[in-house]
C-alpha positions in Angstrom: 94.2 103.6 51.6 92.9 105.3 54.7 91.7 101.9 56.0 95.1 100.4 55.4 96.8 103.2 57.2 94.4 103.0 60.1 95.0 99.2 60.3 98.7 99.7 60.3 98.5 102.2 63.1 96.3 99.8 65.2 98.7 96.9 64.6 101.6 99.1 65.6 99.9 100.1 68.9 99.0 96.4 69.5 102.6 95.4 69.0 103.8 98.1 71.4 101.3 96.9 74.0 102.5 93.3 73.7 106.1 94.4 73.8 105.4 96.4 77.0 103.8 93.3 78.6 106.8 91.2 77.6 109.3 93.8 78.9 107.9 93.8 82.5 110.4 91.7 84.4 109.2 89.3 87.1 110.0 90.0 90.8 113.3 88.5 92.1 114.6 86.7 95.2 111.2 85.2 96.0 111.5 83.3 99.2 109.7 82.4 102.4 110.8 83.8 105.8 109.4 82.2 108.9 109.9 83.0 112.6 107.8 81.3 115.2 105.5 80.0 112.5 104.7 83.5 111.2 105.2 82.7 107.5 105.8 85.6 105.0 106.7 85.6 101.4 109.3 88.2 100.4 110.6 89.4 97.0 112.6 92.1 95.4 111.2 94.7 92.9 112.1 94.0 89.3 112.5 97.8 88.6 112.3 101.1 90.4 109.0 102.0 88.7 106.4 103.5 91.1 103.5 102.0 89.1 104.2 98.4 90.1 101.6 96.3 92.0 102.0 92.7 93.1 99.8 89.7 93.1 100.4 86.6 95.3 99.2 83.1 94.9 99.9 79.9 96.9 99.2 76.2 96.8 99.8 73.0 98.7 102.5 70.8 97.3 100.9 68.2 95.1 97.8 70.3 94.4 97.2 71.6 90.9 95.2 74.8 91.6 96.9 78.0 92.7 94.8 80.1 95.1 94.9 83.9 95.4 96.2 85.3 98.7 93.2 87.6 99.3 95.2 90.1 101.4 98.0 90.4 98.8 96.3 91.4 95.5 97.4 94.7 93.9 99.7 95.5 96.8 102.7 97.8 96.6 104.8 96.3 99.5 107.3 93.6 98.8 106.1 91.0 101.3 102.9 89.1 102.0 101.9 87.4 105.3 100.8 83.9 104.4 100.6 82.5 108.0 96.9 81.7 107.7 97.2 80.1 104.3 100.2 78.0 105.4 99.2 77.1 108.9 99.2 73.3 108.6 102.7 72.3 109.7 102.2 68.8 108.1 102.0 70.3 104.6 104.5 71.7 102.2 103.7 74.8 100.2 104.7 76.9 97.2 104.0 80.6 96.6 104.4 82.8 93.6 104.2 86.5 92.8 104.0 88.6 89.7 104.2 92.3 89.0 101.8 94.5 87.0 101.6 98.1 86.0 98.2 99.6 85.5 99.6 102.6 83.5 100.9 100.3 80.8 98.4 97.4 81.3 101.4 95.1 81.5 102.2 92.1 83.6 105.2 90.0 84.4 105.6 86.3 84.4 105.1 84.5 87.7 108.1 84.1 90.0 107.9 81.1 92.3 109.4 80.3 95.7 111.1 77.2 96.7 109.1 74.5 98.4 108.4 75.6 102.0 107.6 73.6 105.2 106.4 75.5 108.3 107.5 72.7 110.5 111.1 72.4 109.1 111.8 75.9 107.9 110.6 78.1 110.6 113.1 79.6 113.1 112.2 79.7 116.8 113.1 82.9 118.5 115.0 82.9 121.8 112.9 83.4 125.0 113.4 86.2 127.5 114.8 85.5 131.0 113.9 87.4 134.2 115.7 86.8 137.5 114.6 87.8 141.0 115.9 87.2 144.5 113.7 85.5 147.1 114.1 84.0 150.5 114.4 80.6 148.9 117.0 81.6 146.3 116.9 82.9 142.7 113.6 82.7 140.9 114.0 82.2 137.1 111.1 83.2 134.9 111.3 82.4 131.2 108.9 83.6 128.6 108.7 82.3 125.0 107.7 84.5 122.2 104.0 85.6 122.2 103.7 84.9 118.5 105.0 81.4 119.1 102.6 80.7 121.9 99.6 81.8 119.8 100.6 79.3 117.2 101.7 76.4 119.5 99.5 76.3 122.5 101.1 73.3 124.3 104.1 71.0 124.1 106.6 73.9 124.5 109.4 73.4 127.0 112.4 75.5 128.2 116.0 74.4 128.8 117.5 76.6 131.5 121.2 76.9 131.7 122.7 78.0 135.0 126.4 79.0 134.9 128.1 78.8 138.3 131.3 80.6 139.4 134.2 78.9 137.7 132.2 78.1 134.6 130.3 75.0 135.7 127.0 74.7 134.0 123.8 73.0 135.0 120.8 72.4 132.7 117.2 72.2 133.9 114.2 71.1 131.7 111.1 73.1 132.7 107.6 73.2 131.0 106.8 76.5 129.4 105.1 78.8 131.9 106.7 77.3 135.0 109.2 79.0 137.2 112.4 77.6 138.5 113.8 78.4 141.9 117.6 77.9 142.3 118.4 77.0 145.9 121.5 76.3 147.9 123.5 79.0 146.2 126.6 80.7 147.6 126.1 84.1 149.2 127.4 87.2 147.5 128.0 85.2 144.4 127.3 86.0 140.7 125.2 83.5 138.7 124.3 83.8 135.1 121.3 82.2 133.3 120.4 81.5 129.7 117.3 79.8 128.3 116.3 77.9 125.2 112.8 77.2 123.8 112.2 73.6 122.7 109.3 72.1 120.8 110.0 68.3 121.1 107.2 67.1 118.8 108.4 69.4 116.0 112.0 68.7 116.8 112.6 72.5 116.9 114.6 74.6 119.3 115.7 78.2 119.5 119.2 79.6 120.1 120.1 80.4 123.7 118.9 83.7 125.0 121.2 86.5 126.1 122.7 85.7 129.5 121.1 87.4 132.5 123.1 87.6 135.7 122.4 88.2 139.3 124.4 88.4 142.6 123.0 86.6 145.6 122.7 88.4 149.0 
């Protein structure tokens, strides 16, 4: 009788454990966010429990095996930097995340992202523009994002938009890192400049930067 009672208690505890595992909901809103080829996976917590940890895996589209993201195992934050794992712009990737709770020994099902392409899905941030007066005219210096330049070492250009009095606009194509000197400008006249970063081989471009204005001597 005692053995039967003990067996019933053990079965009840096992059932509670299995139920706890089944009750842990998976993370929600799993998606990649990518700016200047810095690729991060983001998700929302399934509950407000403080015991939750997260485990992230990724794989190349077409491959069978999922790989652990070594820097995102047992983490408490709701994002994971996968830039290194997803650095080949020619590939497509998937990532997935699941929650676990050590206190209850429970785990959720995996929640998977949509297919992600660094080449097509990343957003290029707008460059910064600096204007200076010189004897020759107005010197325009454009700087692309440092994060972008660490990822893409060459083949980056800038479109520079110069707005003249009255609204007339001129566009100059300048290699990244080069300066543009605007000459033959009217004295004591206000000119405004915007810039746009372009990566022709990836068919990517940023939005225009905030306009910077300067008045000639």
